[in-house]
C-alpha positions as CSV (number, residue, x, y, z in Angstrom):
1,M,0.0,0.0,0.0
2,V,1.2,3.5,-0.8
3,V,1.5,5.9,2.1
4,L,2.0,9.6,1.2
5,S,2.5,11.5,4.4
6,K,4.5,14.3,2.8
7,I,3.8,15.5,-0.7
8,Y,6.9,17.5,-1.4
9,T,10.3,15.8,-1.1
10,K,12.7,18.3,-2.7
11,T,14.4,15.3,-4.5
12,G,13.4,16.7,-7.9
13,D,14.8,20.2,-7.3
14,T,17.8,19.4,-9.5
15,G,15.8,18.3,-12.5
16,E,15.9,14.6,-11.8
17,T,13.3,12.1,-10.6
18,S,13.3,8.5,-9.4
19,L,11.9,5.6,-11.5
20,G,10.0,2.8,-9.9
21,N,13.3,0.8,-9.6
22,G,15.1,3.5,-7.7
23,A,17.2,4.8,-10.7
24,R,17.5,8.5,-10.9
25,V,16.9,10.1,-14.4
26,A,16.4,13.5,-15.9
27,K,12.8,14.7,-15.7
28,H,13.0,15.4,-19.4
29,S,13.9,11.8,-20.3
30,L,11.8,10.0,-22.9
31,R,10.5,7.4,-20.4
32,V,9.4,10.2,-18.0
33,S,7.8,12.1,-20.8
34,A,5.9,8.9,-21.9
35,Y,4.4,8.1,-18.5
36,G,3.8,11.8,-17.8
37,T,1.7,11.9,-21.0
38,V,-0.1,8.7,-19.8
39,D,-0.9,10.7,-16.6
40,E,-2.1,13.6,-18.8
41,T,-4.4,11.2,-20.6
42,N,-5.7,10.1,-17.3
43,A,-6.5,13.7,-16.4
44,T,-8.5,14.1,-19.6
45,V,-10.4,10.9,-18.6
46,G,-11.3,12.5,-15.3
47,L,-12.8,15.5,-17.2
48,A,-14.7,13.2,-19.5
49,R,-16.2,11.3,-16.5
50,Q,-17.8,14.6,-15.4
51,H,-20.0,14.4,-18.5
52,A,-20.5,10.7,-18.6
53,K,-23.3,8.5,-17.3
54,G,-24.1,4.8,-17.1
55,E,-21.8,2.2,-18.7
56,I,-19.4,4.8,-20.2
57,K,-18.9,6.4,-16.8
58,L,-18.1,3.0,-15.3
59,A,-15.8,2.1,-18.2
60,L,-14.0,5.4,-17.8
61,A,-13.4,4.6,-14.1
62,R,-11.8,1.3,-15.1
63,I,-9.7,3.0,-17.8
64,S,-8.5,5.6,-15.3
65,N,-7.3,2.8,-13.0
66,D,-5.7,1.0,-16.0
67,L,-3.9,4.2,-16.9
68,F,-2.4,4.4,-13.4
69,D,-1.3,0.7,-13.8
70,L,0.3,1.7,-17.1
71,G,2.1,4.6,-15.6
72,A,3.5,2.2,-12.9
73,D,4.5,-0.2,-15.7
74,L,6.3,2.5,-17.6
75,C,8.1,4.0,-14.6
76,T,9.8,0.7,-13.8
77,P,12.1,-0.5,-16.5
78,D,12.9,-4.2,-16.8
79,M,16.6,-3.7,-16.4
80,H,18.4,-3.1,-13.1
81,I,15.3,-3.8,-10.9
82,D,16.0,-3.1,-7.3
83,T,15.5,-6.5,-5.7
84,T,14.7,-4.9,-2.3
85,L,11.4,-3.5,-3.7
86,P,8.5,-4.7,-1.5
87,H,6.6,-6.0,-4.6
88,P,7.3,-7.0,-8.2
89,P,6.8,-4.4,-10.9
90,L,3.2,-3.9,-12.0
91,R,2.8,-4.8,-15.7
92,M,0.0,-4.3,-18.2
93,Q,-1.6,-7.6,-19.2
94,E,-3.2,-8.9,-22.3
95,A,-6.6,-9.2,-20.5
96,Q,-6.7,-5.4,-20.2
97,V,-6.3,-5.1,-24.0
98,L,-8.9,-7.8,-24.6
99,R,-11.4,-6.0,-22.4
100,L,-11.1,-2.9,-24.4
101,E,-11.6,-4.9,-27.6
102,R,-14.8,-6.4,-26.2
103,E,-16.1,-3.0,-25.2
104,I,-15.3,-1.5,-28.6
105,D,-17.1,-4.4,-30.3
106,A,-20.1,-4.0,-28.1
107,M,-20.3,-0.3,-28.7
108,N,-19.8,-0.8,-32.5
109,T,-23.0,-2.9,-32.7
110,K,-25.0,0.4,-32.0
111,L,-23.3,2.4,-34.7
112,T,-23.7,2.6,-38.5
113,P,-20.5,2.5,-40.5
114,L,-18.8,5.8,-41.1
115,R,-19.0,7.2,-44.7
116,S,-16.8,10.3,-43.8
117,F,-14.2,11.2,-41.2
118,I,-15.7,13.0,-38.2
119,L,-14.6,16.1,-36.5
120,P,-14.2,16.4,-32.7
121,G,-17.4,17.8,-31.2
122,G,-21.1,17.1,-31.0
123,S,-22.0,16.6,-27.3
124,P,-19.7,17.8,-24.5
125,L,-18.8,14.2,-23.7
126,A,-18.0,13.4,-27.3
127,A,-15.7,16.5,-27.5
128,Q,-14.0,15.4,-24.3
129,L,-13.5,11.8,-25.5
130,H,-11.8,13.2,-28.6
131,L,-9.4,15.1,-26.4
132,C,-8.8,11.8,-24.5
133,R,-8.2,10.1,-27.9
134,T,-5.6,12.6,-29.1
135,T,-3.8,12.8,-25.8
136,C,-3.7,9.0,-25.7
137,R,-2.2,8.9,-29.2
138,R,0.5,11.3,-28.1
139,A,1.2,9.0,-25.2
140,E,1.4,6.1,-27.5
141,R,3.9,7.8,-29.8
142,L,6.1,8.6,-26.8
143,V,5.9,5.0,-25.5
144,V,6.7,3.6,-29.0
145,K,9.6,6.0,-29.3
146,T,10.9,5.0,-25.8
147,A,10.7,1.3,-27.0
148,T,13.2,2.1,-29.7
149,I,15.9,2.8,-27.1
150,E,14.7,1.0,-23.9
151,S,12.7,-2.1,-23.0
152,V,9.0,-1.5,-22.9
153,N,6.2,-4.0,-22.2
154,A,4.6,-4.7,-25.5
155,E,1.1,-4.9,-23.8
156,A,1.6,-1.2,-22.8
157,V,1.8,-0.2,-26.4
158,K,-1.1,-2.4,-27.4
159,Y,-3.2,-1.0,-24.6
160,L,-2.7,2.6,-25.7
161,N,-3.4,1.7,-29.3
162,R,-6.6,0.0,-28.4
163,L,-7.6,2.7,-25.9
164,S,-7.5,5.5,-28.5
165,D,-9.8,3.4,-30.6
166,W,-12.1,3.0,-27.6
167,F,-12.2,6.8,-27.1
168,F,-13.1,7.3,-30.8
169,V,-16.0,4.7,-30.7
170,A,-17.2,6.0,-27.3
171,G,-17.2,9.5,-28.7
172,R,-19.6,8.3,-31.4
173,I,-21.8,6.6,-28.8
174,A,-21.8,9.9,-26.8
175,N,-23.1,11.6,-30.0
176,N,-26.5,9.8,-30.0
177,N,-25.0,6.6,-31.2
178,G,-23.3,8.4,-34.1
179,K,-26.4,10.2,-35.3
180,D,-25.1,13.6,-34.1
181,D,-21.5,13.1,-35.3
182,V,-20.0,16.2,-36.9
183,L,-18.9,15.1,-40.3
184,W,-15.8,16.4,-42.1
185,I,-16.7,18.0,-45.4
186,P,-13.4,18.2,-47.4
187,G,-12.7,21.7,-48.8
188,L,-15.8,23.2,-47.2
189,T,-14.2,26.6,-46.6
190,R,-12.1,26.9,-49.7
191,E,-14.6,29.0,-51.6
192,E,-16.5,32.0,-50.4
């Protein structure tokens, strides 16, 4: 169990932070940027939950917890694990990815296929879910980039890839099952 009795530690005042394995790294390191953007994604999920109801609100709560798991996964590299840690590193699992796939498939049964790209917007929840999607995609890009130079759990990448799809489909659900989607009209503003 985590116990936070004092929030500021002053250990980051020199521009470094500790990873989950105890290693000290620069706060601007790619790994820290990656899990920081996962945290940012989670903050957008918190905003979306303020507009959500029913199953989507429950699903967003599960996703928020998953994103904290993902941050824990990413902040603890495989190499040089401190064997004195009180617990093994938390890793994303295939079951979390498969759950997202099942939820996407279930939501998709309520939607008609798209015949155009859609623009972010419609309902407040849909707009917020599109913000979640784009922030999630940025986190995914940073995690993939991190994986080119360091070891990263493959399930973490899969989870983010699936999650951005989940946000897209959930955004359509939030737009009256796609009926109120804002469609892209190519070249709409090119002529006066």
